[in-house]
N, CA, C and O atoms as CSV, one atom per row, in Angstrom:
chain,resi,resn,atom,element,x,y,z
A,1,MET,N,N,-79.852,30.413,-37.807
A,1,MET,CA,C,-81.183,30.806,-37.475
A,1,MET,C,C,-81.016,32.327,-38.150
A,1,MET,O,O,-80.012,33.040,-38.168
A,2,ARG,N,N,-82.443,32.596,-38.739
A,2,ARG,CA,C,-82.791,33.783,-39.365
A,2,ARG,C,C,-83.825,34.404,-38.489
A,2,ARG,O,O,-84.768,33.727,-38.079
A,3,LYS,N,N,-83.707,35.499,-38.224
A,3,LYS,CA,C,-84.810,36.421,-37.483
A,3,LYS,C,C,-85.096,37.741,-37.911
A,3,LYS,O,O,-84.160,38.419,-38.334
A,4,THR,N,N,-86.361,38.266,-37.865
A,4,THR,CA,C,-86.198,39.601,-38.349
A,4,THR,C,C,-86.365,40.299,-36.718
A,4,THR,O,O,-86.561,39.787,-35.616
A,5,ILE,N,N,-86.175,41.751,-37.203
A,5,ILE,CA,C,-85.483,42.793,-36.068
A,5,ILE,C,C,-86.198,43.798,-36.643
A,5,ILE,O,O,-86.289,43.942,-37.863
A,6,TYR,N,N,-86.793,44.617,-35.700
A,6,TYR,CA,C,-87.286,45.767,-36.141
A,6,TYR,C,C,-86.475,46.674,-35.979
A,6,TYR,O,O,-86.093,46.780,-34.813
A,7,MET,N,N,-85.844,47.729,-37.043
A,7,MET,CA,C,-84.991,48.856,-37.481
A,7,MET,C,C,-85.387,50.041,-36.802
A,7,MET,O,O,-86.077,50.976,-37.208
A,8,SER,N,N,-84.737,49.814,-35.497
A,8,SER,CA,C,-85.160,51.084,-34.683
A,8,SER,C,C,-84.366,52.418,-35.237
A,8,SER,O,O,-83.896,52.292,-36.368
A,9,GLU,N,N,-84.203,53.425,-34.708
A,9,GLU,CA,C,-83.078,54.198,-35.004
A,9,GLU,C,C,-81.904,54.216,-34.682
A,9,GLU,O,O,-81.295,54.941,-35.468
A,10,PRO,N,N,-81.095,53.685,-33.735
A,10,PRO,CA,C,-80.055,53.601,-33.516
A,10,PRO,C,C,-79.166,52.458,-34.424
A,10,PRO,O,O,-77.979,52.507,-34.743
A,11,LEU,N,N,-80.392,51.204,-34.778
A,11,LEU,CA,C,-79.984,50.312,-36.056
A,11,LEU,C,C,-80.053,50.758,-37.581
A,11,LEU,O,O,-79.461,50.211,-38.512
A,12,ILE,N,N,-80.711,51.622,-37.634
A,12,ILE,CA,C,-80.983,52.687,-38.921
A,12,ILE,C,C,-79.278,52.850,-39.153
A,12,ILE,O,O,-78.542,51.990,-39.637
A,13,ARG,N,N,-78.965,53.921,-38.765
A,13,ARG,CA,C,-77.867,54.281,-37.917
A,13,ARG,C,C,-76.325,53.412,-38.342
A,13,ARG,O,O,-75.266,53.711,-38.894
A,14,LEU,N,N,-77.014,52.041,-37.643
A,14,LEU,CA,C,-75.730,51.382,-37.771
A,14,LEU,C,C,-75.519,50.529,-38.990
A,14,LEU,O,O,-74.426,50.131,-39.393
A,15,ALA,N,N,-77.182,50.198,-39.756
A,15,ALA,CA,C,-76.816,49.723,-41.084
A,15,ALA,C,C,-76.215,50.859,-42.292
A,15,ALA,O,O,-75.587,50.495,-43.286
A,16,GLU,N,N,-76.554,52.300,-41.966
A,16,GLU,CA,C,-76.158,53.283,-42.699
A,16,GLU,C,C,-74.433,53.186,-42.849
A,16,GLU,O,O,-73.893,53.237,-43.954
A,17,GLU,N,N,-73.535,53.012,-41.352
A,17,GLU,CA,C,-72.199,53.226,-41.643
A,17,GLU,C,C,-71.708,51.854,-41.866
A,17,GLU,O,O,-70.482,51.877,-41.967
A,18,THR,N,N,-72.224,50.608,-41.986
A,18,THR,CA,C,-71.804,49.673,-42.532
A,18,THR,C,C,-72.313,49.077,-44.154
A,18,THR,O,O,-71.854,48.134,-44.800
A,19,ARG,N,N,-73.559,50.144,-44.527
A,19,ARG,CA,C,-73.173,49.637,-45.727
A,19,ARG,C,C,-72.665,49.035,-47.015
A,19,ARG,O,O,-71.993,49.926,-47.534
A,20,GLY,N,N,-72.654,48.085,-47.703
A,20,GLY,CA,C,-71.525,47.647,-48.727
A,20,GLY,C,C,-72.436,47.963,-49.785
A,20,GLY,O,O,-73.524,48.538,-49.763
A,21,ASP,N,N,-71.477,47.253,-51.117
A,21,ASP,CA,C,-72.498,47.112,-51.751
A,21,ASP,C,C,-73.474,46.191,-52.544
A,21,ASP,O,O,-74.065,46.440,-53.594
A,22,SER,N,N,-73.492,45.221,-51.883
A,22,SER,CA,C,-74.535,43.825,-51.333
A,22,SER,C,C,-74.321,43.409,-50.431
A,22,SER,O,O,-73.340,43.819,-49.811
A,23,ARG,N,N,-75.236,42.259,-49.844
A,23,ARG,CA,C,-75.443,41.829,-49.337
A,23,ARG,C,C,-74.377,41.072,-48.430
A,23,ARG,O,O,-74.202,40.937,-47.219
A,24,ARG,N,N,-73.783,40.667,-49.530
A,24,ARG,CA,C,-72.451,40.055,-48.722
A,24,ARG,C,C,-71.331,40.858,-48.435
A,24,ARG,O,O,-70.336,40.334,-47.933
A,25,THR,N,N,-71.360,42.021,-48.679
A,25,THR,CA,C,-70.514,42.969,-48.485
A,25,THR,C,C,-70.847,44.091,-47.292
A,25,THR,O,O,-69.927,44.730,-46.782
A,26,SER,N,N,-71.979,44.243,-46.964
A,26,SER,CA,C,-72.408,44.913,-46.147
A,26,SER,C,C,-72.086,43.891,-44.370
A,26,SER,O,O,-72.366,42.713,-44.146
A,27,GLY,N,N,-71.417,44.936,-43.397
A,27,GLY,CA,C,-71.075,44.201,-42.276
A,27,GLY,C,C,-71.844,44.442,-41.046
A,27,GLY,O,O,-71.310,44.426,-39.937
A,28,PHE,N,N,-73.799,44.791,-41.342
A,28,PHE,CA,C,-74.358,44.731,-40.451
A,28,PHE,C,C,-74.183,43.822,-39.854
A,28,PHE,O,O,-73.324,44.011,-38.992
A,29,SER,N,N,-74.734,42.501,-39.872
A,29,SER,CA,C,-74.841,41.138,-38.813
A,29,SER,C,C,-73.737,41.438,-38.090
A,29,SER,O,O,-73.760,41.713,-36.891
A,30,ARG,N,N,-72.644,41.390,-38.862
A,30,ARG,CA,C,-70.910,41.083,-37.733
A,30,ARG,C,C,-71.158,42.256,-37.381
A,30,ARG,O,O,-71.020,42.084,-36.170
A,31,ARG,N,N,-71.445,43.441,-37.494
A,31,ARG,CA,C,-70.887,44.530,-36.540
A,31,ARG,C,C,-71.976,44.676,-35.365
A,31,ARG,O,O,-71.856,45.226,-34.270
A,32,LEU,N,N,-72.939,44.094,-35.865
A,32,LEU,CA,C,-74.065,44.455,-34.736
A,32,LEU,C,C,-73.457,42.969,-33.556
A,32,LEU,O,O,-73.776,42.954,-32.367
A,33,GLY,N,N,-72.600,41.882,-34.186
A,33,GLY,CA,C,-72.676,40.819,-33.814
A,33,GLY,C,C,-71.439,41.327,-32.308
A,33,GLY,O,O,-71.568,40.992,-31.131
A,34,GLU,N,N,-70.661,41.938,-32.735
A,34,GLU,CA,C,-69.590,42.691,-32.405
A,34,GLU,C,C,-69.682,43.471,-31.067
A,34,GLU,O,O,-68.955,43.462,-30.073
A,35,ILE,N,N,-71.254,44.410,-31.486
A,35,ILE,CA,C,-71.137,45.159,-30.174
A,35,ILE,C,C,-72.148,44.744,-29.136
A,35,ILE,O,O,-72.378,45.137,-27.992
A,36,VAL,N,N,-72.650,43.862,-29.876
A,36,VAL,CA,C,-73.683,42.992,-28.869
A,36,VAL,C,C,-72.644,41.913,-27.661
A,36,VAL,O,O,-72.682,42.061,-26.440
A,37,GLU,N,N,-71.846,40.944,-28.339
A,37,GLU,CA,C,-70.429,40.721,-27.320
A,37,GLU,C,C,-69.898,41.867,-26.781
A,37,GLU,O,O,-69.789,41.782,-25.557
A,38,ARG,N,N,-69.608,42.688,-27.151
A,38,ARG,CA,C,-68.584,43.353,-26.144
A,38,ARG,C,C,-69.365,44.864,-25.179
A,38,ARG,O,O,-68.838,45.823,-24.616
A,39,TYR,N,N,-70.394,44.569,-25.312
A,39,TYR,CA,C,-71.664,44.937,-24.847
A,39,TYR,C,C,-71.924,43.859,-22.925
A,39,TYR,O,O,-71.880,44.152,-21.730
A,40,GLN,N,N,-72.104,42.976,-23.522
A,40,GLN,CA,C,-72.221,41.804,-22.787
A,40,GLN,C,C,-70.540,41.154,-21.700
A,40,GLN,O,O,-70.401,40.639,-20.591
A,41,ILE,N,N,-69.620,41.558,-22.783
A,41,ILE,CA,C,-68.490,41.728,-22.028
A,41,ILE,C,C,-68.312,43.072,-20.985
A,41,ILE,O,O,-67.302,43.041,-20.282
A,42,MET,N,N,-69.188,44.209,-20.838
A,42,MET,CA,C,-68.783,45.238,-20.511
A,42,MET,C,C,-69.516,44.723,-19.207
A,42,MET,O,O,-68.969,44.508,-18.125
A,43,LEU,N,N,-70.970,44.554,-19.533
A,43,LEU,CA,C,-71.902,43.963,-18.011
A,43,LEU,C,C,-71.021,42.880,-17.157
A,43,LEU,O,O,-70.801,43.078,-15.962
A,44,ASP,N,N,-70.588,41.859,-17.762
A,44,ASP,CA,C,-69.781,40.658,-16.965
A,44,ASP,C,C,-68.727,41.158,-16.101
A,44,ASP,O,O,-68.550,40.838,-14.926
A,45,ILE,N,N,-67.892,42.154,-16.945
A,45,ILE,CA,C,-67.143,42.645,-16.089
A,45,ILE,C,C,-67.037,43.638,-14.342
A,45,ILE,O,O,-66.278,43.738,-13.378
A,46,ASP,N,N,-68.826,44.371,-15.014
A,46,ASP,CA,C,-68.882,45.442,-14.195
A,46,ASP,C,C,-69.909,45.219,-13.324
A,46,ASP,O,O,-70.254,45.913,-12.367
A,47,ALA,N,N,-70.411,44.104,-13.767
A,47,ALA,CA,C,-71.353,43.340,-12.686
A,47,ALA,C,C,-71.256,42.620,-11.448
A,47,ALA,O,O,-72.193,42.363,-10.692
A,48,GLN,N,N,-69.529,42.186,-11.238
A,48,GLN,CA,C,-68.985,41.541,-10.053
A,48,GLN,C,C,-68.450,42.721,-9.351
A,48,GLN,O,O,-67.846,42.517,-8.298
A,49,LYS,N,N,-68.629,44.326,-9.928
A,49,LYS,CA,C,-68.319,45.291,-9.216
A,49,LYS,C,C,-69.338,45.995,-8.497
A,49,LYS,O,O,-69.040,47.048,-7.933
A,50,LEU,N,N,-70.399,45.582,-8.453
A,50,LEU,CA,C,-71.750,45.977,-7.881
A,50,LEU,C,C,-72.160,45.869,-6.762
A,50,LEU,O,O,-72.031,44.738,-6.294
A,51,PRO,N,N,-72.911,47.091,-5.711
A,51,PRO,CA,C,-72.955,46.725,-4.222
A,51,PRO,C,C,-74.252,45.759,-3.682
A,51,PRO,O,O,-75.323,45.853,-4.282
A,52,GLU,N,N,-74.166,45.178,-2.962
A,52,GLU,CA,C,-74.926,44.477,-2.518
A,52,GLU,C,C,-76.585,45.365,-2.292
A,52,GLU,O,O,-76.609,46.375,-1.589
A,53,LEU,N,N,-77.458,45.012,-2.747
A,53,LEU,CA,C,-78.733,45.937,-2.411
A,53,LEU,C,C,-79.571,44.930,-1.474
A,53,LEU,O,O,-79.504,43.704,-1.398
A,54,THR,N,N,-80.262,45.715,-0.889
A,54,THR,CA,C,-81.519,44.969,-0.087
A,54,THR,C,C,-82.729,44.845,-0.496
A,54,THR,O,O,-83.065,45.699,-1.316
A,55,ASP,N,N,-83.634,43.952,-0.165
A,55,ASP,CA,C,-84.793,43.512,-1.165
A,55,ASP,C,C,-85.421,45.349,-0.890
A,55,ASP,O,O,-85.821,45.918,-1.906
A,56,GLY,N,N,-85.448,45.848,-0.042
A,56,GLY,CA,C,-86.050,47.198,-0.043
A,56,GLY,C,C,-85.319,48.042,-1.600
A,56,GLY,O,O,-86.006,48.343,-2.576
A,57,GLU,N,N,-84.010,48.256,-1.496
A,57,GLU,CA,C,-83.671,49.038,-2.533
A,57,GLU,C,C,-83.559,48.247,-3.527
A,57,GLU,O,O,-83.249,49.004,-4.447
A,58,MET,N,N,-83.641,46.648,-4.153
A,58,MET,CA,C,-84.192,46.395,-5.254
A,58,MET,C,C,-85.978,46.793,-5.705
A,58,MET,O,O,-86.425,46.852,-6.850
A,59,GLU,N,N,-86.375,46.912,-5.027
A,59,GLU,CA,C,-87.959,47.237,-4.696
A,59,GLU,C,C,-87.686,48.576,-5.671
A,59,GLU,O,O,-87.856,48.691,-6.884
A,60,ILE,N,N,-87.060,49.815,-4.408
A,60,ILE,CA,C,-87.084,51.278,-5.442
A,60,ILE,C,C,-86.403,51.179,-6.832
A,60,ILE,O,O,-86.720,51.942,-7.745
A,61,MET,N,N,-85.285,50.040,-6.990
A,61,MET,CA,C,-85.053,50.476,-8.457
A,61,MET,C,C,-85.331,49.710,-9.246
A,61,MET,O,O,-84.708,49.646,-10.306
A,62,GLY,N,N,-86.209,49.017,-8.996
A,62,GLY,CA,C,-87.618,47.911,-9.900
A,62,GLY,C,C,-88.559,49.537,-10.030
A,62,GLY,O,O,-89.352,49.591,-10.970
A,63,GLU,N,N,-88.506,50.177,-9.560
A,63,GLU,CA,C,-90.003,51.731,-9.494
A,63,GLU,C,C,-89.216,52.426,-10.314
A,63,GLU,O,O,-89.913,53.010,-11.143
A,64,ILE,N,N,-87.613,52.709,-10.516
A,64,ILE,CA,C,-86.949,53.551,-10.996
A,64,ILE,C,C,-86.821,52.956,-12.792
A,64,ILE,O,O,-87.050,53.610,-13.809
A,65,VAL,N,N,-86.498,51.903,-12.702
A,65,VAL,CA,C,-85.831,51.116,-14.063
A,65,VAL,C,C,-87.123,51.274,-15.182
A,65,VAL,O,O,-87.228,51.923,-16.223
A,66,MET,N,N,-88.175,50.239,-14.352
A,66,MET,CA,C,-89.663,49.204,-15.168
A,66,MET,C,C,-90.341,50.443,-15.781
A,66,MET,O,O,-90.733,51.364,-15.064
A,67,GLY,N,N,-90.499,50.452,-17.403
A,67,GLY,CA,C,-91.277,51.100,-17.851
A,67,GLY,C,C,-90.400,52.861,-17.893
A,67,GLY,O,O,-90.952,53.960,-17.931
A,68,SER,N,N,-89.000,52.561,-17.870
A,68,SER,CA,C,-88.336,54.187,-18.397
A,68,SER,C,C,-87.628,53.799,-19.283
A,68,SER,O,O,-87.250,52.640,-19.457
A,69,VAL,N,N,-87.345,54.896,-20.032
A,69,VAL,CA,C,-86.328,54.650,-21.275
A,69,VAL,C,C,-85.059,54.826,-20.845
A,69,VAL,O,O,-84.836,55.871,-20.234
A,70,ILE,N,N,-84.086,53.991,-21.030
A,70,ILE,CA,C,-82.604,53.984,-20.131
A,70,ILE,C,C,-81.688,54.943,-21.495
A,70,ILE,O,O,-81.734,54.805,-22.717
A,71,ASP,N,N,-81.247,55.484,-21.005
A,71,ASP,CA,C,-81.003,56.760,-21.980
A,71,ASP,C,C,-79.397,57.353,-21.082
A,71,ASP,O,O,-78.917,56.954,-20.021
A,72,ALA,N,N,-79.044,58.138,-21.783
A,72,ALA,CA,C,-77.197,58.651,-21.308
A,72,ALA,C,C,-78.064,59.381,-20.207
A,72,ALA,O,O,-77.552,59.009,-19.151
A,73,ARG,N,N,-78.932,60.082,-19.960
A,73,ARG,CA,C,-79.371,60.995,-19.032
A,73,ARG,C,C,-79.740,60.482,-18.173
A,73,ARG,O,O,-79.506,60.947,-17.057
A,74,LYS,N,N,-80.481,59.291,-18.335
A,74,LYS,CA,C,-81.051,58.182,-17.170
A,74,LYS,C,C,-79.889,57.721,-16.339
A,74,LYS,O,O,-79.935,57.623,-15.113
A,75,ILE,N,N,-78.873,57.452,-17.061
A,75,ILE,CA,C,-78.268,56.820,-16.530
A,75,ILE,C,C,-76.875,57.521,-15.533
A,75,ILE,O,O,-76.433,57.072,-14.475
A,76,ARG,N,N,-76.459,58.629,-16.228
A,76,ARG,CA,C,-75.958,59.711,-15.423
A,76,ARG,C,C,-76.700,60.277,-14.325
A,76,ARG,O,O,-75.964,60.808,-13.493
A,77,GLY,N,N,-78.068,60.334,-14.037
A,77,GLY,CA,C,-78.983,60.729,-12.929
A,77,GLY,C,C,-79.071,59.733,-11.998
A,77,GLY,O,O,-79.431,60.041,-10.862
A,78,LEU,N,N,-78.738,58.276,-12.336
A,78,LEU,CA,C,-79.280,56.943,-11.541
A,78,LEU,C,C,-79.409,57.177,-10.344
A,78,LEU,O,O,-80.152,56.493,-9.640
A,79,HIS,N,N,-78.625,58.312,-9.827
A,79,HIS,CA,C,-78.250,57.832,-8.091
A,79,HIS,C,C,-79.269,59.054,-7.584
A,79,HIS,O,O,-79.597,59.396,-6.447
A,80,LEU,N,N,-79.588,59.507,-8.735
A,80,LEU,CA,C,-80.700,60.920,-8.336
A,80,LEU,C,C,-82.184,60.105,-7.984
A,80,LEU,O,O,-82.870,60.263,-6.974
A,81,ASP,N,N,-82.376,59.444,-8.818
A,81,ASP,CA,C,-83.831,58.468,-9.116
A,81,ASP,C,C,-84.209,58.203,-7.450
A,81,ASP,O,O,-85.234,58.605,-6.898
A,82,PRO,N,N,-83.083,57.405,-6.796
A,82,PRO,CA,C,-83.989,56.773,-5.703
A,82,PRO,C,C,-85.010,58.060,-4.878
A,82,PRO,O,O,-86.230,58.066,-4.712
A,83,LEU,N,N,-83.981,59.076,-4.472
A,83,LEU,CA,C,-84.877,59.865,-3.851
A,83,LEU,C,C,-86.095,60.664,-4.180
A,83,LEU,O,O,-86.637,61.396,-3.352
A,84,ASP,N,N,-86.483,60.520,-5.312
A,84,ASP,CA,C,-87.926,60.900,-5.960
A,84,ASP,C,C,-88.534,59.512,-6.244
A,84,ASP,O,O,-89.350,59.535,-7.165
A,85,ALA,N,N,-88.290,58.057,-5.553
A,85,ALA,CA,C,-89.010,56.837,-5.520
A,85,ALA,C,C,-90.373,57.453,-4.835
A,85,ALA,O,O,-90.524,58.608,-4.436
A,86,ALA,N,N,-91.418,56.273,-4.801
A,86,ALA,CA,C,-92.678,56.668,-3.972
A,86,ALA,C,C,-92.268,55.282,-3.017
A,86,ALA,O,O,-92.362,55.433,-1.799
A,87,SER,N,N,-91.951,54.343,-3.382
A,87,SER,CA,C,-91.361,53.608,-3.298
A,87,SER,C,C,-90.647,53.109,-1.847
A,87,SER,O,O,-89.886,52.303,-2.382
A,88,GLY,N,N,-90.401,53.017,-0.745
A,88,GLY,CA,C,-88.762,52.691,0.276
A,88,GLY,C,C,-89.095,53.984,1.156
A,88,GLY,O,O,-89.720,55.026,0.959
A,89,THR,N,N,-88.136,53.233,2.588
A,89,THR,CA,C,-87.961,54.073,3.396
A,89,THR,C,C,-87.143,55.249,2.974
A,89,THR,O,O,-86.329,55.068,2.069
A,90,PRO,N,N,-87.284,56.721,3.646
A,90,PRO,CA,C,-86.292,58.085,3.127
A,90,PRO,C,C,-85.393,57.218,3.540
A,90,PRO,O,O,-85.350,56.731,2.410
A,91,GLU,N,N,-84.315,56.311,4.368
A,91,GLU,CA,C,-83.577,56.061,5.143
A,91,GLU,C,C,-82.710,55.345,3.749
A,91,GLU,O,O,-81.571,55.617,3.368
A,92,GLU,N,N,-83.612,54.430,3.216
A,92,GLU,CA,C,-83.114,53.342,1.884
A,92,GLU,C,C,-83.083,53.864,0.751
A,92,GLU,O,O,-82.498,53.368,-0.211
A,93,LYS,N,N,-83.888,55.222,0.739
A,93,LYS,CA,C,-83.593,56.098,-0.651
A,93,LYS,C,C,-82.309,57.209,-0.824
A,93,LYS,O,O,-81.793,57.791,-1.778
A,94,LYS,N,N,-82.105,57.169,0.552
A,94,LYS,CA,C,-80.637,57.907,0.622
A,94,LYS,C,C,-79.385,57.157,0.297
A,94,LYS,O,O,-78.477,57.444,-0.483
A,95,GLN,N,N,-79.610,55.809,1.328
A,95,GLN,CA,C,-78.894,54.460,1.281
A,95,GLN,C,C,-78.439,54.158,-0.423
A,95,GLN,O,O,-77.317,54.083,-0.924
A,96,LEU,N,N,-79.712,54.036,-1.002
A,96,LEU,CA,C,-79.246,53.984,-2.259
A,96,LEU,C,C,-78.824,54.366,-3.110
A,96,LEU,O,O,-78.373,53.800,-4.106
A,97,ALA,N,N,-78.926,55.643,-2.781
A,97,ALA,CA,C,-78.452,56.871,-3.815
A,97,ALA,C,C,-76.829,56.857,-3.316
A,97,ALA,O,O,-75.853,56.988,-4.055
A,98,GLY,N,N,-76.827,56.709,-2.221
A,98,GLY,CA,C,-75.401,56.553,-1.707
A,98,GLY,C,C,-74.472,55.449,-2.490
A,98,GLY,O,O,-73.263,55.553,-2.697
A,99,LYS,N,N,-75.139,54.606,-2.788
A,99,LYS,CA,C,-74.836,53.113,-3.370
A,99,LYS,C,C,-74.180,53.446,-5.047
A,99,LYS,O,O,-73.053,53.212,-5.483
A,100,ILE,N,N,-74.991,53.870,-5.509
A,100,ILE,CA,C,-75.517,54.167,-7.046
A,100,ILE,C,C,-73.768,55.164,-7.235
A,100,ILE,O,O,-72.782,54.942,-7.937
A,101,GLU,N,N,-74.041,56.078,-6.393
A,101,GLU,CA,C,-73.416,57.683,-7.079
A,101,GLU,C,C,-72.246,57.605,-7.284
A,101,GLU,O,O,-71.906,58.318,-8.229
A,102,PRO,N,N,-70.967,56.723,-6.549
A,102,PRO,CA,C,-69.677,56.316,-6.903
A,102,PRO,C,C,-69.880,55.269,-7.888
A,102,PRO,O,O,-68.800,54.679,-7.928
A,103,LEU,N,N,-70.717,54.696,-8.739
A,103,LEU,CA,C,-70.712,53.681,-10.088
A,103,LEU,C,C,-70.287,54.105,-11.049
A,103,LEU,O,O,-70.174,55.329,-10.983
A,104,THR,N,N,-69.966,53.671,-11.993
A,104,THR,CA,C,-69.446,54.131,-13.608
A,104,THR,C,C,-70.814,53.862,-14.102
A,104,THR,O,O,-71.805,53.426,-13.515
A,105,ALA,N,N,-70.609,54.251,-15.398
A,105,ALA,CA,C,-71.698,54.365,-16.376
A,105,ALA,C,C,-71.674,52.805,-16.310
A,105,ALA,O,O,-72.764,52.345,-15.971
A,106,GLY,N,N,-70.836,52.005,-16.518
A,106,GLY,CA,C,-71.126,50.431,-16.958
A,106,GLY,C,C,-71.621,49.898,-16.128
A,106,GLY,O,O,-72.651,49.271,-16.377
A,107,GLN,N,N,-71.006,49.935,-14.588
A,107,GLN,CA,C,-71.628,49.439,-13.700
A,107,GLN,C,C,-73.074,50.572,-13.573
A,107,GLN,O,O,-72.581,50.938,-12.506
A,108,ARG,N,N,-73.798,51.053,-13.638
A,108,ARG,CA,C,-74.694,51.566,-13.910
A,108,ARG,C,C,-75.521,50.802,-14.864
A,108,ARG,O,O,-76.722,50.790,-14.596
A,109,LEU,N,N,-75.150,50.173,-15.903
A,109,LEU,CA,C,-75.880,50.092,-16.764
A,109,LEU,C,C,-75.865,47.888,-16.278
A,109,LEU,O,O,-76.554,46.981,-16.744
A,110,ALA,N,N,-75.170,47.876,-15.610
A,110,ALA,CA,C,-74.506,46.288,-15.406
A,110,ALA,C,C,-76.374,46.530,-14.028
A,110,ALA,O,O,-77.406,45.863,-14.102
A,111,LEU,N,N,-76.207,47.136,-13.495
A,111,LEU,CA,C,-77.546,46.942,-12.192
A,111,LEU,C,C,-79.048,47.322,-13.240
A,111,LEU,O,O,-80.196,46.879,-13.204
A,112,VAL,N,N,-78.497,48.145,-13.954
A,112,VAL,CA,C,-80.036,48.045,-14.587
A,112,VAL,C,C,-80.442,46.802,-15.254
A,112,VAL,O,O,-81.602,46.390,-15.214
A,113,GLU,N,N,-79.640,46.301,-15.768
A,113,GLU,CA,C,-79.784,44.995,-16.638
A,113,GLU,C,C,-80.082,44.037,-15.668
A,113,GLU,O,O,-80.678,43.030,-16.050
A,114,GLY,N,N,-79.716,44.173,-14.202
A,114,GLY,CA,C,-79.594,43.315,-13.261
A,114,GLY,C,C,-80.853,43.354,-13.208
A,114,GLY,O,O,-81.509,42.435,-13.698
A,115,VAL,N,N,-81.506,44.529,-12.543
A,115,VAL,CA,C,-82.776,44.758,-12.373
A,115,VAL,C,C,-83.917,44.536,-13.274
A,115,VAL,O,O,-85.083,44.342,-12.929
A,116,GLU,N,N,-83.475,44.583,-14.400
A,116,GLU,CA,C,-84.466,44.227,-15.531
A,116,GLU,C,C,-84.606,42.810,-15.426
A,116,GLU,O,O,-85.753,42.439,-15.174
A,117,GLY,N,N,-83.679,41.861,-15.563
A,117,GLY,CA,C,-83.488,40.397,-15.704
A,117,GLY,C,C,-84.135,39.836,-14.275
A,117,GLY,O,O,-84.681,38.743,-14.425
A,118,ASN,N,N,-84.176,40.286,-13.124
A,118,ASN,CA,C,-84.524,39.804,-11.850
A,118,ASN,C,C,-86.765,40.220,-12.187
A,118,ASN,O,O,-87.638,39.803,-11.426
A,119,ALA,N,N,-86.992,40.949,-13.276
A,119,ALA,CA,C,-88.207,41.214,-13.346
A,119,ALA,C,C,-88.797,40.129,-13.978
A,119,ALA,O,O,-89.910,39.756,-13.607
A,120,GLU,N,N,-88.262,39.619,-14.799
A,120,GLU,CA,C,-88.770,38.893,-16.205
A,120,GLU,C,C,-89.097,37.526,-15.686
A,120,GLU,O,O,-89.522,36.661,-16.451
């Protein structure tokens, strides 16, 4: 199956890193496939280690994640975001922040992906 994709900045960098002499020797598609596969492996492993969230905590996470740019800064500070959320009680916000704080970067990404997946 042939698909057309938008070449965002990260994909442009990947295309330049994998540039070959011709389309046949270029490794862009192969490398992109490897990256996607490895990301999925990380998510699958880390998603098994996530804490259970209440409905209220999931609502707060939805507010935090939806429409946000998910970058390194967002993942690093994800445990602070519930404290500033408009939804949820002060206790829910504090409890959610405490659940997120000990998570690894991979677990935080798995949490974000899970929240985005539930919203679709």
